[in-house]
C-alpha positions in Angstrom: 73.2 72.8 -7.9 71.4 71.0 -5.4 68.2 69.1 -6.9 67.3 67.8 -3.5 64.1 70.2 -3.4 62.5 67.9 -6.2 63.3 64.8 -4.3 60.0 62.8 -3.8 57.9 65.4 -5.4 55.5 65.4 -8.5 56.3 67.3 -11.2 54.6 67.9 -14.6 56.5 69.0 -17.6 54.5 69.8 -20.7 56.4 70.0 -24.3 59.0 67.4 -22.7 59.8 65.8 -26.1 62.2 68.1 -27.1 64.1 71.4 -26.3 64.0 73.0 -23.2 61.3 70.4 -21.7 63.4 67.6 -22.6 66.7 68.9 -20.9 64.7 69.7 -17.8 63.2 66.2 -17.6 66.8 64.8 -18.0 68.0 66.9 -15.2 65.2 66.1 -13.0 65.4 62.7 -13.8 68.5 62.6 -11.4 66.4 63.0 -8.3 63.9 60.7 -6.8 60.8 62.9 -8.4 57.9 61.3 -9.9 58.1 62.8 -13.6 54.7 63.4 -15.7 55.9 64.5 -19.0 53.6 65.5 -22.1 54.3 65.9 -25.8 52.8 65.6 -28.9 55.5 63.5 -30.6 55.0 60.0 -29.2 58.1 58.5 -30.4 60.2 61.3 -29.3 58.4 61.6 -25.9 59.5 57.8 -25.5 62.9 58.3 -26.2 62.8 61.0 -23.7 61.4 58.5 -21.1 64.1 56.0 -21.8 66.9 58.5 -21.5 65.3 59.4 -18.0 66.2 55.8 -17.1 64.1 55.4 -14.1 60.6 53.8 -13.1 59.0 57.2 -11.8 58.6 58.6 -15.3 54.9 58.6 -16.7 54.3 59.6 -20.3 51.4 61.2 -22.0 51.2 61.9 -25.7 48.9 64.7 -26.7 48.7 67.9 -28.5 48.4 70.7 -26.0 46.3 72.9 -28.3 43.6 70.0 -28.0 41.4 70.9 -25.0 39.5 67.4 -25.4 43.1 65.8 -24.9 43.6 67.9 -21.9 40.4 66.9 -20.5 41.4 63.1 -21.0 44.5 63.9 -19.1 43.0 65.4 -16.4 40.5 62.6 -16.0 43.5 60.0 -15.9 45.5 61.8 -13.4 42.5 62.8 -11.1 41.1 59.1 -11.3 44.6 58.1 -10.2 44.6 60.8 -7.4 47.8 62.1 -8.7 48.6 65.8 -7.4 51.3 68.0 -8.5 53.9 69.9 -6.7 55.6 71.5 -9.7 54.4 72.5 -12.8 56.6 73.2 -15.7 54.2 74.5 -18.4 56.9 74.5 -21.4 54.9 73.3 -24.4 54.8 76.0 -26.9 54.9 76.9 -30.8 56.9 79.6 -32.6 56.0 81.6 -35.4 58.0 82.7 -38.7 55.8 85.1 -40.9 54.7 88.5 -41.5 51.6 89.8 -39.4 49.8 90.8 -42.5 50.8 87.5 -44.3 49.7 85.3 -41.4 46.3 83.7 -41.8 44.2 84.2 -38.7 43.8 80.5 -38.3 47.6 80.6 -37.6 47.2 83.0 -34.7 44.4 81.2 -33.5 46.7 77.9 -33.2 49.5 79.6 -31.7 47.3 80.9 -29.0 45.7 77.9 -28.4 49.0 76.0 -27.7 50.9 78.8 -25.9 48.1 80.3 -23.8 44.7 78.8 -23.8 46.4 75.3 -23.4 48.3 76.0 -20.0 45.1 78.4 -19.1 42.6 75.6 -19.7 44.8 73.0 -17.6 45.1 75.3 -14.7 41.3 75.7 -14.9 40.7 72.2 -14.8 42.7 71.5 -11.8 40.8 74.3 -9.9 40.2 71.7 -7.0 44.0 71.3 -6.4 44.6 74.9 -6.5 41.8 75.7 -4.1 43.1 72.9 -1.6 45.5 75.7 -0.1 48.6 73.1 -0.6 51.8 74.9 -1.9 52.2 74.5 -5.7 54.9 76.1 -7.7 54.2 76.9 -11.4 57.1 77.4 -14.0 56.1 79.3 -17.2 58.4 79.0 -20.1 57.7 82.4 -21.7 60.4 84.3 -24.0 62.1 87.7 -24.3 59.7 87.7 -27.2 56.9 88.0 -24.5 58.6 91.4 -23.5 58.3 93.3 -26.6 57.2 92.9 -30.2 59.5 91.4 -32.8 59.3 90.8 -36.5 57.8 87.7 -37.9 56.5 86.8 -34.2 53.4 88.8 -33.7 51.0 85.9 -32.5 54.2 84.4 -30.7 55.0 87.7 -28.9 51.0 88.1 -28.1 50.8 84.6 -26.6 54.1 85.3 -24.5 52.7 88.3 -23.4 49.5 87.3 -22.3 51.0 84.5 -20.0 52.6 87.2 -17.6 49.1 88.9 -17.1 47.3 85.7 -16.4 49.7 83.9 -14.2 50.9 86.9 -12.3 47.2 87.4 -11.5 46.9 83.9 -10.3 50.0 84.4 -8.2 48.6 87.6 -6.6 45.3 86.3 -5.8 46.7 83.0 -4.0 49.4 83.3 -1.6 50.2 79.3 -1.8 50.7 79.5 -5.4 54.3 80.3 -6.5 55.0 81.4 -10.1 58.4 81.5 -11.8 58.8 83.0 -15.2 61.4 81.3 -17.3 62.5 83.7 -20.1 64.8 82.5 -22.9 66.2 84.5 -25.6 67.8 82.5 -28.5 68.4 78.7 -27.2 69.8 76.0 -29.4 66.5 74.0 -29.8 64.3 72.7 -32.6 61.8 75.6 -32.0 62.5 77.2 -35.2 62.2 74.3 -37.3 58.9 73.6 -35.7 57.5 77.3 -35.9 54.4 77.9 -38.0 54.5 79.9 -41.1 51.6 82.2 -42.6 49.8 79.6 -44.3 49.8 76.9 -41.0 52.7 75.0 -42.5 56.2 74.4 -40.6 59.0 76.6 -41.2 61.2 73.5 -41.0 64.4 75.2 -41.0 67.0 75.9 -38.3 67.4 79.3 -37.7 71.1 80.8 -37.6 70.5 82.6 -34.5 68.8 79.5 -33.0 71.6 77.3 -34.1 74.2 79.6 -32.5 72.2 80.0 -29.4 72.7 79.0 -25.7 73.4 75.1 -25.0 70.0 74.0 -24.0 71.4 72.4 -21.0 72.8 75.2 -19.8 69.5 77.0 -20.2 67.7 74.1 -18.2 70.3 74.3 -15.4 69.8 78.2 -15.2 66.1 77.7 -15.2 66.1 74.9 -12.5 68.1 77.3 -10.1 65.7 79.9 -10.7 62.7 77.7 -9.6 64.8 76.4 -6.4 65.6 79.9 -5.6 61.9 81.0 -6.0 62.6 83.7 -8.4 59.8 85.5 -9.9 61.6 86.1 -13.4 64.9 84.5 -14.8 66.1 85.9 -18.2 68.3 83.3 -19.9 70.3 84.1 -22.9 73.4 85.7 -24.3 74.1 88.8 -26.1 70.3 88.9 -27.2 69.2 89.9 -23.9 70.4 93.2 -24.6 67.5 93.7 -26.5 65.5 93.6 -23.2 67.3 96.2 -21.4 67.1 98.6 -24.6 63.3 98.3 -24.7 63.3 99.3 -21.0 66.0 101.8 -20.8 66.5 103.1 -24.6 63.4 102.4 -26.4 64.3 104.7 -29.6 67.5 102.5 -30.0 65.4 99.3 -29.3 63.0 100.2 -32.1 65.8 101.1 -34.4 67.8 97.7 -34.0 64.5 95.5 -34.1 63.9 96.4 -37.6 67.8 95.8 -38.3 68.4 92.6 -36.4 67.8 89.5 -38.3 64.6 87.7 -37.1 65.7 84.3 -38.2 
């Protein structure tokens, strides 16, 4: 894979302290790009910065569900006159709880991180997008953003919403390119950090997650999709079958969705 496209570019990666975000950062650290990495865990983010092993890495630790923190981040980069060529909006939190057993505050918290966080960031950077300079936005969604799935109601809703917002943004602005990264089960800590009905963390590695695609392979596929300017990129293994069943054989999808383990 030729990463030269990213040389000398400014790249923002949110959710870079672990999982797919970390893997993407480590791959892009092999280029001459300036990396701007955000994450809510300061220690893990610092560890990722050290692994990148280059001077062109800038770290910002804050929670992407905190709009005031996003304000502070935007104020910092605006004061330093930093503009971005690529946005990789990857910060997110998953869910492991039944719809009717999930407190509404949890629904709202998941939407704040997965949907309103990236939307608010884009809105705060309106001047950049109205300047007319080419910008490429990559959004980490999920196959759960393509259909409903048990124990994921708010998570599915947040990922569905990303498609609507960012497709509209791209259609309105010819200089903005959007790539949706749509992973299935990838071996990352996302299930450990998932929220359950009372707002606490799941704190378990799901077997489906543990047996998922290697995160570094996922990151390579994602970057190839960005390089090629693809609009959507599915990433995963046999779990992607559910995507095609939903599209071409809905009755079978609904039957299997009730049978397949959600963890």
